[in-house]
A tleap script that builds the chain and sets N, CA, C and O, in Angstrom:
source leaprc.protein.ff14SB
mol = sequence {
  NMET VAL THR ARG PHE GLU VAL TYR LEU VAL
  ASN LEU ASP ALA GLU VAL SER ASN ASP PRO
  LYS ASN THR ARG PRO ALA ALA VAL ILE SER
  PRO ASP GLU LEU ASN ARG HIE LEU SER THR
  VAL LEU ILE ALA PRO ILE SER SER THR GLU
  MET LEU TYR PRO THR ARG ILE SER ILE ASP
  PHE LEU GLY ALA SER ARG ALA VAL ILE LEU
  ASP GLN ILE ARG PRO VAL ASP LYS SER ARG
  LEU VAL LYS LYS VAL GLY ASP ILE ASP PRO
  GLU ASP ARG ARG LEU ILE VAL GLU LYS LEU
  ARG GLU MET PHE ALA CGLU
}
set mol.1.N position { 131.402 -69.508 -199.614 }
set mol.1.CA position { 131.152 -70.255 -198.392 }
set mol.1.C position { 132.452 -70.429 -197.602 }
set mol.1.O position { 133.522 -70.624 -198.177 }
set mol.2.N position { 132.340 -70.358 -196.321 }
set mol.2.CA position { 133.470 -70.588 -195.416 }
set mol.2.C position { 133.675 -72.095 -195.295 }
set mol.2.O position { 132.716 -72.840 -195.091 }
set mol.3.N position { 134.926 -72.545 -195.421 }
set mol.3.CA position { 135.192 -73.976 -195.294 }
set mol.3.C position { 136.252 -74.236 -194.229 }
set mol.3.O position { 137.054 -73.372 -193.874 }
set mol.4.N position { 136.212 -75.471 -193.741 }
set mol.4.CA position { 137.138 -75.901 -192.698 }
set mol.4.C position { 138.576 -75.743 -193.176 }
set mol.4.O position { 138.901 -76.029 -194.329 }
set mol.5.N position { 139.425 -75.283 -192.273 }
set mol.5.CA position { 140.861 -75.102 -192.447 }
set mol.5.C position { 141.237 -73.882 -193.288 }
set mol.5.O position { 142.401 -73.720 -193.656 }
set mol.6.N position { 140.269 -73.029 -193.593 }
set mol.6.CA position { 140.621 -71.737 -194.158 }
set mol.6.C position { 141.097 -70.851 -193.010 }
set mol.6.O position { 140.679 -71.031 -191.865 }
set mol.7.N position { 141.966 -69.901 -193.318 }
set mol.7.CA position { 142.460 -68.966 -192.314 }
set mol.7.C position { 141.952 -67.579 -192.678 }
set mol.7.O position { 142.090 -67.126 -193.814 }
set mol.8.N position { 141.360 -66.914 -191.689 }
set mol.8.CA position { 140.797 -65.580 -191.861 }
set mol.8.C position { 141.396 -64.624 -190.842 }
set mol.8.O position { 141.813 -65.032 -189.758 }
set mol.9.N position { 141.432 -63.349 -191.204 }
set mol.9.CA position { 141.585 -62.311 -190.200 }
set mol.9.C position { 140.207 -62.164 -189.581 }
set mol.9.O position { 139.219 -61.990 -190.294 }
set mol.10.N position { 140.134 -62.232 -188.256 }
set mol.10.CA position { 138.862 -62.215 -187.547 }
set mol.10.C position { 138.777 -60.950 -186.707 }
set mol.10.O position { 139.702 -60.623 -185.963 }
set mol.11.N position { 137.665 -60.247 -186.830 }
set mol.11.CA position { 137.401 -59.042 -186.050 }
set mol.11.C position { 136.978 -59.465 -184.644 }
set mol.11.O position { 135.912 -60.052 -184.455 }
set mol.12.N position { 137.820 -59.161 -183.667 }
set mol.12.CA position { 137.527 -59.535 -182.283 }
set mol.12.C position { 137.136 -58.328 -181.433 }
set mol.12.O position { 137.129 -58.408 -180.205 }
set mol.13.N position { 136.807 -57.201 -182.091 }
set mol.13.CA position { 136.316 -56.028 -181.366 }
set mol.13.C position { 135.006 -56.381 -180.650 }
set mol.13.O position { 134.300 -57.308 -181.048 }
set mol.14.N position { 134.699 -55.640 -179.604 }
set mol.14.CA position { 133.457 -55.882 -178.855 }
set mol.14.C position { 132.232 -55.776 -179.772 }
set mol.14.O position { 131.285 -56.552 -179.645 }
set mol.15.N position { 132.260 -54.812 -180.692 }
set mol.15.CA position { 131.171 -54.653 -181.652 }
set mol.15.C position { 131.751 -54.693 -183.056 }
set mol.15.O position { 132.821 -54.141 -183.309 }
set mol.16.N position { 131.041 -55.347 -183.967 }
set mol.16.CA position { 131.482 -55.426 -185.357 }
set mol.16.C position { 131.317 -54.056 -185.999 }
set mol.16.O position { 130.271 -53.420 -185.871 }
set mol.17.N position { 132.369 -53.608 -186.697 }
set mol.17.CA position { 132.302 -52.328 -187.393 }
set mol.17.C position { 133.041 -52.462 -188.726 }
set mol.17.O position { 133.696 -53.469 -188.996 }
set mol.18.N position { 132.917 -51.420 -189.548 }
set mol.18.CA position { 133.633 -51.423 -190.820 }
set mol.18.C position { 135.111 -51.091 -190.652 }
set mol.18.O position { 135.887 -51.202 -191.602 }
set mol.19.N position { 135.500 -50.687 -189.455 }
set mol.19.CA position { 136.881 -50.317 -189.174 }
set mol.19.C position { 137.401 -51.130 -187.980 }
set mol.19.O position { 137.611 -50.583 -186.897 }
set mol.20.N position { 137.608 -52.444 -188.185 }
set mol.20.CA position { 138.045 -53.273 -187.056 }
set mol.20.C position { 139.456 -52.896 -186.604 }
set mol.20.O position { 140.345 -52.673 -187.426 }
set mol.21.N position { 139.645 -52.829 -185.292 }
set mol.21.CA position { 140.941 -52.483 -184.736 }
set mol.21.C position { 141.664 -53.704 -184.161 }
set mol.21.O position { 142.892 -53.726 -184.077 }
set mol.22.N position { 140.903 -54.699 -183.774 }
set mol.22.CA position { 141.468 -55.889 -183.139 }
set mol.22.C position { 141.209 -57.098 -184.037 }
set mol.22.O position { 140.273 -57.861 -183.799 }
set mol.23.N position { 142.040 -57.272 -185.070 }
set mol.23.CA position { 141.897 -58.446 -185.931 }
set mol.23.C position { 143.069 -59.379 -185.694 }
set mol.23.O position { 144.210 -58.952 -185.514 }
set mol.24.N position { 142.757 -60.653 -185.700 }
set mol.24.CA position { 143.760 -61.694 -185.499 }
set mol.24.C position { 143.516 -62.814 -186.505 }
set mol.24.O position { 142.374 -63.061 -186.894 }
set mol.25.N position { 144.587 -63.497 -186.928 }
set mol.25.CA position { 144.373 -64.655 -187.804 }
set mol.25.C position { 143.836 -65.828 -186.995 }
set mol.25.O position { 144.216 -66.040 -185.844 }
set mol.26.N position { 142.950 -66.577 -187.623 }
set mol.26.CA position { 142.378 -67.753 -186.972 }
set mol.26.C position { 142.003 -68.770 -188.036 }
set mol.26.O position { 141.634 -68.417 -189.156 }
set mol.27.N position { 142.104 -70.034 -187.664 }
set mol.27.CA position { 141.728 -71.130 -188.553 }
set mol.27.C position { 140.306 -71.561 -188.236 }
set mol.27.O position { 139.933 -71.695 -187.070 }
set mol.28.N position { 139.519 -71.775 -189.278 }
set mol.28.CA position { 138.171 -72.320 -189.102 }
set mol.28.C position { 138.328 -73.813 -188.856 }
set mol.28.O position { 138.927 -74.520 -189.667 }
set mol.29.N position { 137.792 -74.293 -187.741 }
set mol.29.CA position { 137.922 -75.716 -187.436 }
set mol.29.C position { 136.585 -76.437 -187.388 }
set mol.29.O position { 136.551 -77.659 -187.249 }
set mol.30.N position { 135.484 -75.705 -187.500 }
set mol.30.CA position { 134.176 -76.370 -187.515 }
set mol.30.C position { 134.006 -77.119 -188.832 }
set mol.30.O position { 134.493 -76.673 -189.871 }
set mol.31.N position { 133.313 -78.260 -188.790 }
set mol.31.CA position { 133.089 -79.047 -190.002 }
set mol.31.C position { 132.247 -78.283 -191.028 }
set mol.31.O position { 131.422 -77.443 -190.668 }
set mol.32.N position { 132.467 -78.587 -192.302 }
set mol.32.CA position { 131.754 -77.893 -193.374 }
set mol.32.C position { 130.238 -78.025 -193.269 }
set mol.32.O position { 129.517 -77.106 -193.656 }
set mol.33.N position { 129.749 -79.130 -192.761 }
set mol.33.CA position { 128.297 -79.297 -192.589 }
set mol.33.C position { 127.740 -78.190 -191.691 }
set mol.33.O position { 126.686 -77.626 -191.987 }
set mol.34.N position { 128.431 -77.880 -190.612 }
set mol.34.CA position { 128.007 -76.783 -189.734 }
set mol.34.C position { 128.199 -75.441 -190.422 }
set mol.34.O position { 127.344 -74.560 -190.333 }
set mol.35.N position { 129.321 -75.292 -191.105 }
set mol.35.CA position { 129.624 -74.016 -191.762 }
set mol.35.C position { 128.570 -73.651 -192.819 }
set mol.35.O position { 128.291 -72.473 -193.043 }
set mol.36.N position { 127.993 -74.663 -193.460 }
set mol.36.CA position { 126.963 -74.412 -194.479 }
set mol.36.C position { 125.645 -73.946 -193.873 }
set mol.36.O position { 124.909 -73.190 -194.507 }
set mol.37.N position { 125.339 -74.387 -192.655 }
set mol.37.CA position { 123.994 -74.197 -192.122 }
set mol.37.C position { 123.882 -73.214 -190.962 }
set mol.37.O position { 122.775 -72.793 -190.625 }
set mol.38.N position { 124.987 -72.844 -190.350 }
set mol.38.CA position { 124.934 -71.933 -189.203 }
set mol.38.C position { 125.512 -70.568 -189.564 }
set mol.38.O position { 126.279 -70.441 -190.519 }
set mol.39.N position { 125.144 -69.570 -188.805 }
set mol.39.CA position { 125.694 -68.229 -189.028 }
set mol.39.C position { 126.999 -68.030 -188.259 }
set mol.39.O position { 127.623 -66.972 -188.346 }
set mol.40.N position { 127.404 -69.048 -187.508 }
set mol.40.CA position { 128.652 -68.995 -186.749 }
set mol.40.C position { 129.609 -70.083 -187.225 }
set mol.40.O position { 129.199 -71.065 -187.843 }
set mol.41.N position { 130.893 -69.888 -186.925 }
set mol.41.CA position { 131.913 -70.903 -187.171 }
set mol.41.C position { 132.760 -71.028 -185.917 }
set mol.41.O position { 132.849 -70.095 -185.118 }
set mol.42.N position { 133.378 -72.186 -185.752 }
set mol.42.CA position { 134.333 -72.374 -184.665 }
set mol.42.C position { 135.714 -72.044 -185.201 }
set mol.42.O position { 136.117 -72.533 -186.256 }
set mol.43.N position { 136.441 -71.202 -184.454 }
set mol.43.CA position { 137.787 -70.822 -184.872 }
set mol.43.C position { 138.792 -71.171 -183.785 }
set mol.43.O position { 138.459 -71.286 -182.605 }
set mol.44.N position { 140.026 -71.335 -184.223 }
set mol.44.CA position { 141.162 -71.469 -183.307 }
set mol.44.C position { 142.149 -70.376 -183.696 }
set mol.44.O position { 142.588 -70.325 -184.845 }
set mol.45.N position { 142.503 -69.506 -182.763 }
set mol.45.CA position { 143.447 -68.431 -183.082 }
set mol.45.C position { 144.790 -68.993 -183.556 }
set mol.45.O position { 145.174 -70.111 -183.212 }
set mol.46.N position { 145.477 -68.198 -184.341 }
set mol.46.CA position { 146.829 -68.545 -184.780 }
set mol.46.C position { 147.783 -67.529 -184.173 }
set mol.46.O position { 147.624 -66.320 -184.345 }
set mol.47.N position { 148.773 -68.043 -183.461 }
set mol.47.CA position { 149.751 -67.195 -182.773 }
set mol.47.C position { 151.024 -67.077 -183.595 }
set mol.47.O position { 151.398 -67.996 -184.324 }
set mol.48.N position { 151.674 -65.948 -183.466 }
set mol.48.CA position { 152.967 -65.776 -184.133 }
set mol.48.C position { 154.101 -66.318 -183.276 }
set mol.48.O position { 155.239 -66.407 -183.736 }
set mol.49.N position { 153.800 -66.679 -182.038 }
set mol.49.CA position { 154.818 -67.269 -181.173 }
set mol.49.C position { 154.491 -68.740 -180.964 }
set mol.49.O position { 153.343 -69.112 -180.716 }
set mol.50.N position { 155.512 -69.558 -181.068 }
set mol.50.CA position { 155.331 -70.990 -180.883 }
set mol.50.C position { 155.655 -71.369 -179.448 }
set mol.50.O position { 156.812 -71.320 -179.032 }
set mol.51.N position { 154.636 -71.745 -178.695 }
set mol.51.CA position { 154.854 -72.243 -177.342 }
set mol.51.C position { 154.612 -73.739 -177.367 }
set mol.51.O position { 153.693 -74.215 -178.034 }
set mol.52.N position { 155.413 -74.462 -176.661 }
set mol.52.CA position { 155.329 -75.916 -176.702 }
set mol.52.C position { 154.303 -76.433 -175.701 }
set mol.52.O position { 154.659 -77.030 -174.685 }
set mol.53.N position { 153.023 -76.197 -175.999 }
set mol.53.CA position { 151.936 -76.751 -175.213 }
set mol.53.C position { 151.335 -77.906 -175.992 }
set mol.53.O position { 151.342 -77.886 -177.223 }
set mol.54.N position { 150.818 -78.907 -175.306 }
set mol.54.CA position { 150.260 -80.057 -176.022 }
set mol.54.C position { 149.023 -79.719 -176.859 }
set mol.54.O position { 148.668 -80.481 -177.758 }
set mol.55.N position { 148.371 -78.606 -176.585 }
set mol.55.CA position { 147.158 -78.248 -177.325 }
set mol.55.C position { 147.434 -77.214 -178.420 }
set mol.55.O position { 146.502 -76.597 -178.936 }
set mol.56.N position { 148.688 -77.026 -178.772 }
set mol.56.CA position { 149.061 -76.072 -179.817 }
set mol.56.C position { 149.794 -76.810 -180.927 }
set mol.56.O position { 150.732 -77.567 -180.679 }
set mol.57.N position { 149.354 -76.576 -182.140 }
set mol.57.CA position { 149.919 -77.257 -183.297 }
set mol.57.C position { 150.811 -76.285 -184.054 }
set mol.57.O position { 150.350 -75.246 -184.524 }
set mol.58.N position { 152.085 -76.625 -184.171 }
set mol.58.CA position { 153.030 -75.793 -184.912 }
set mol.58.C position { 152.770 -75.934 -186.407 }
set mol.58.O position { 152.625 -77.040 -186.928 }
set mol.59.N position { 152.714 -74.792 -187.083 }
set mol.59.CA position { 152.508 -74.790 -188.528 }
set mol.59.C position { 153.449 -73.770 -189.161 }
set mol.59.O position { 153.940 -72.856 -188.498 }
set mol.60.N position { 153.686 -73.948 -190.450 }
set mol.60.CA position { 154.368 -72.923 -191.231 }
set mol.60.C position { 153.276 -72.240 -192.032 }
set mol.60.O position { 152.628 -72.868 -192.869 }
set mol.61.N position { 153.069 -70.952 -191.779 }
set mol.61.CA position { 151.996 -70.231 -192.453 }
set mol.61.C position { 152.492 -68.869 -192.883 }
set mol.61.O position { 153.038 -68.117 -192.075 }
set mol.62.N position { 152.308 -68.551 -194.134 }
set mol.62.CA position { 152.758 -67.290 -194.719 }
set mol.62.C position { 154.258 -67.070 -194.484 }
set mol.62.O position { 154.713 -65.963 -194.196 }
set mol.63.N position { 155.009 -68.180 -194.621 }
set mol.63.CA position { 156.461 -68.096 -194.530 }
set mol.63.C position { 157.033 -67.952 -193.142 }
set mol.63.O position { 158.210 -67.622 -192.992 }
set mol.64.N position { 156.225 -68.194 -192.118 }
set mol.64.CA position { 156.718 -68.067 -190.746 }
set mol.64.C position { 156.191 -69.208 -189.879 }
set mol.64.O position { 155.151 -69.797 -190.170 }
set mol.65.N position { 156.923 -69.506 -188.816 }
set mol.65.CA position { 156.467 -70.514 -187.848 }
set mol.65.C position { 155.399 -69.891 -186.965 }
set mol.65.O position { 155.583 -68.807 -186.411 }
set mol.66.N position { 154.292 -70.586 -186.843 }
set mol.66.CA position { 153.166 -70.107 -186.043 }
set mol.66.C position { 152.576 -71.299 -185.295 }
set mol.66.O position { 153.054 -72.426 -185.427 }
set mol.67.N position { 151.528 -71.036 -184.506 }
set mol.67.CA position { 150.868 -72.123 -183.779 }
set mol.67.C position { 149.359 -71.927 -183.808 }
set mol.67.O position { 148.857 -70.827 -183.575 }
set mol.68.N position { 148.639 -73.017 -184.100 }
set mol.68.CA position { 147.184 -73.022 -183.993 }
set mol.68.C position { 146.866 -73.352 -182.545 }
set mol.68.O position { 147.300 -74.381 -182.028 }
set mol.69.N position { 146.105 -72.477 -181.887 }
set mol.69.CA position { 145.874 -72.581 -180.443 }
set mol.69.C position { 144.537 -73.276 -180.190 }
set mol.69.O position { 143.491 -72.630 -180.129 }
set mol.70.N position { 144.585 -74.598 -180.046 }
set mol.70.CA position { 143.361 -75.376 -179.890 }
set mol.70.C position { 142.755 -75.272 -178.493 }
set mol.70.O position { 141.622 -75.703 -178.279 }
set mol.71.N position { 143.499 -74.705 -177.539 }
set mol.71.CA position { 142.924 -74.520 -176.196 }
set mol.71.C position { 142.166 -73.202 -176.089 }
set mol.71.O position { 141.716 -72.836 -175.003 }
set mol.72.N position { 142.016 -72.478 -177.211 }
set mol.72.CA position { 141.249 -71.231 -177.207 }
set mol.72.C position { 140.187 -71.213 -178.306 }
set mol.72.O position { 139.898 -70.167 -178.886 }
set mol.73.N position { 139.619 -72.372 -178.580 }
set mol.73.CA position { 138.553 -72.472 -179.583 }
set mol.73.C position { 137.364 -71.634 -179.133 }
set mol.73.O position { 137.000 -71.624 -177.957 }
set mol.74.N position { 136.761 -70.928 -180.098 }
set mol.74.CA position { 135.567 -70.142 -179.774 }
set mol.74.C position { 134.696 -69.994 -181.008 }
set mol.74.O position { 135.185 -70.042 -182.137 }
set mol.75.N position { 133.388 -69.813 -180.781 }
set mol.75.CA position { 132.504 -69.535 -181.913 }
set mol.75.C position { 132.525 -68.040 -182.229 }
set mol.75.O position { 132.623 -67.209 -181.326 }
set mol.76.N position { 132.432 -67.708 -183.506 }
set mol.76.CA position { 132.272 -66.314 -183.920 }
set mol.76.C position { 131.257 -66.263 -185.051 }
set mol.76.O position { 131.131 -67.205 -185.834 }
set mol.77.N position { 130.549 -65.168 -185.125 }
set mol.77.CA position { 129.633 -64.952 -186.234 }
set mol.77.C position { 130.440 -64.764 -187.509 }
set mol.77.O position { 131.511 -64.157 -187.498 }
set mol.78.N position { 129.915 -65.289 -188.603 }
set mol.78.CA position { 130.627 -65.172 -189.883 }
set mol.78.C position { 130.866 -63.716 -190.280 }
set mol.78.O position { 131.792 -63.427 -191.038 }
set mol.79.N position { 130.042 -62.801 -189.778 }
set mol.79.CA position { 130.241 -61.383 -190.105 }
set mol.79.C position { 131.561 -60.855 -189.548 }
set mol.79.O position { 132.024 -59.793 -189.962 }
set mol.80.N position { 132.172 -61.587 -188.612 }
set mol.80.CA position { 133.449 -61.173 -188.027 }
set mol.80.C position { 134.650 -61.623 -188.862 }
set mol.80.O position { 135.781 -61.233 -188.574 }
set mol.81.N position { 134.415 -62.432 -189.884 }
set mol.81.CA position { 135.496 -62.883 -190.758 }
set mol.81.C position { 135.791 -61.765 -191.758 }
set mol.81.O position { 135.024 -61.540 -192.694 }
set mol.82.N position { 136.899 -61.075 -191.551 }
set mol.82.CA position { 137.216 -59.873 -192.326 }
set mol.82.C position { 137.749 -60.223 -193.708 }
set mol.82.O position { 137.287 -59.687 -194.715 }
set mol.83.N position { 138.732 -61.133 -193.752 }
set mol.83.CA position { 139.400 -61.422 -195.011 }
set mol.83.C position { 140.066 -62.785 -194.939 }
set mol.83.O position { 140.740 -63.104 -193.959 }
set mol.84.N position { 139.876 -63.594 -195.987 }
set mol.84.CA position { 140.585 -64.875 -196.060 }
set mol.84.C position { 142.041 -64.591 -196.403 }
set mol.84.O position { 142.337 -63.841 -197.333 }
set mol.85.N position { 142.960 -65.211 -195.630 }
set mol.85.CA position { 144.387 -64.990 -195.864 }
set mol.85.C position { 145.132 -66.260 -196.242 }
set mol.85.O position { 146.338 -66.215 -196.482 }
set mol.86.N position { 144.433 -67.400 -196.301 }
set mol.86.CA position { 145.102 -68.632 -196.698 }
set mol.86.C position { 144.382 -69.866 -196.246 }
set mol.86.O position { 143.226 -69.822 -195.824 }
set mol.87.N position { 145.093 -70.986 -196.343 }
set mol.87.CA position { 144.568 -72.296 -195.961 }
set mol.87.C position { 145.641 -73.053 -195.198 }
set mol.87.O position { 146.835 -72.869 -195.434 }
set mol.88.N position { 145.208 -73.900 -194.290 }
set mol.88.CA position { 146.122 -74.786 -193.564 }
set mol.88.C position { 146.491 -75.931 -194.504 }
set mol.88.O position { 145.623 -76.469 -195.191 }
set mol.89.N position { 147.769 -76.309 -194.540 }
set mol.89.CA position { 148.170 -77.369 -195.469 }
set mol.89.C position { 147.693 -78.744 -194.978 }
set mol.89.O position { 147.404 -78.915 -193.794 }
set mol.90.N position { 147.613 -79.724 -195.894 }
set mol.90.CA position { 147.016 -81.038 -195.563 }
set mol.90.C position { 147.644 -81.757 -194.371 }
set mol.90.O position { 146.917 -82.334 -193.562 }
set mol.91.N position { 148.958 -81.741 -194.237 }
set mol.91.CA position { 149.591 -82.432 -193.104 }
set mol.91.C position { 149.220 -81.757 -191.787 }
set mol.91.O position { 148.952 -82.444 -190.802 }
set mol.92.N position { 149.198 -80.441 -191.751 }
set mol.92.CA position { 148.809 -79.728 -190.535 }
set mol.92.C position { 147.330 -79.952 -190.225 }
set mol.92.O position { 146.952 -80.004 -189.055 }
set mol.93.N position { 146.496 -80.083 -191.239 }
set mol.93.CA position { 145.078 -80.412 -191.024 }
set mol.93.C position { 144.954 -81.731 -190.279 }
set mol.93.O position { 144.182 -81.857 -189.328 }
set mol.94.N position { 145.734 -82.715 -190.730 }
set mol.94.CA position { 145.699 -84.034 -190.094 }
set mol.94.C position { 146.101 -83.927 -188.624 }
set mol.94.O position { 145.467 -84.540 -187.765 }
set mol.95.N position { 147.151 -83.154 -188.325 }
set mol.95.CA position { 147.600 -82.991 -186.939 }
set mol.95.C position { 146.545 -82.289 -186.087 }
set mol.95.O position { 146.343 -82.643 -184.926 }
set mol.96.N position { 145.881 -81.305 -186.659 }
set mol.96.CA position { 144.826 -80.587 -185.924 }
set mol.96.C position { 143.682 -81.535 -185.593 }
set mol.96.O position { 143.209 -81.559 -184.457 }
set mol.97.N position { 143.234 -82.312 -186.565 }
set mol.97.CA position { 142.126 -83.245 -186.332 }
set mol.97.C position { 142.518 -84.294 -185.293 }
set mol.97.O position { 141.714 -84.630 -184.423 }
set mol.98.N position { 143.737 -84.812 -185.373 }
set mol.98.CA position { 144.200 -85.796 -184.380 }
set mol.98.C position { 144.177 -85.197 -182.977 }
set mol.98.O position { 143.736 -85.846 -182.029 }
set mol.99.N position { 144.651 -83.956 -182.845 }
set mol.99.CA position { 144.689 -83.317 -181.523 }
set mol.99.C position { 143.280 -83.055 -181.010 }
set mol.99.O position { 143.017 -83.231 -179.820 }
set mol.100.N position { 142.363 -82.634 -181.894 }
set mol.100.CA position { 140.977 -82.420 -181.479 }
set mol.100.C position { 140.337 -83.719 -180.998 }
set mol.100.O position { 139.621 -83.733 -179.997 }
set mol.101.N position { 140.598 -84.798 -181.709 }
set mol.101.CA position { 140.079 -86.115 -181.278 }
set mol.101.C position { 140.618 -86.482 -179.902 }
set mol.101.O position { 139.880 -86.967 -179.045 }
set mol.102.N position { 141.898 -86.247 -179.701 }
set mol.102.CA position { 142.524 -86.550 -178.409 }
set mol.102.C position { 141.925 -85.685 -177.299 }
set mol.102.O position { 141.662 -86.172 -176.199 }
set mol.103.N position { 141.711 -84.400 -177.592 }
set mol.103.CA position { 141.188 -83.475 -176.584 }
set mol.103.C position { 139.775 -83.831 -176.156 }
set mol.103.O position { 139.423 -83.668 -174.988 }
set mol.104.N position { 138.952 -84.322 -177.097 }
set mol.104.CA position { 137.550 -84.553 -176.797 }
set mol.104.C position { 137.181 -86.016 -176.667 }
set mol.104.O position { 135.997 -86.347 -176.602 }
set mol.105.N position { 138.161 -86.895 -176.626 }
set mol.105.CA position { 137.908 -88.319 -176.446 }
set mol.105.C position { 137.415 -88.581 -175.032 }
set mol.105.O position { 137.749 -87.860 -174.092 }
set mol.106.N position { 136.635 -89.601 -174.908 }
set mol.106.CA position { 136.131 -89.981 -173.570 }
set mol.106.C position { 137.161 -90.779 -172.828 }
set mol.106.O position { 136.925 -91.188 -171.691 }
savepdb mol mol.pdb
quit
């Protein structure tokens, strides 16, 4: 099962194939309740460049500084999740949730 805060290589090609050419790392940010029951998940891309935008969370992932891009959240079908490559650490999870709350607060 796909769970929140796992990081996957995601196939972003126009059509899903066995030979994806456009894969990018992304963090699953949809809650586990949705992940259990829907065929889609909400992802936030992970960039290898850190830009200081208020909607981007700096993380250390796979030994490098990266950024979770919360201003580019999108749904993808689970069939587009090519390979799990890791998990977001607990402190970064907390920062992501805080930023999401701030972004969607009334």
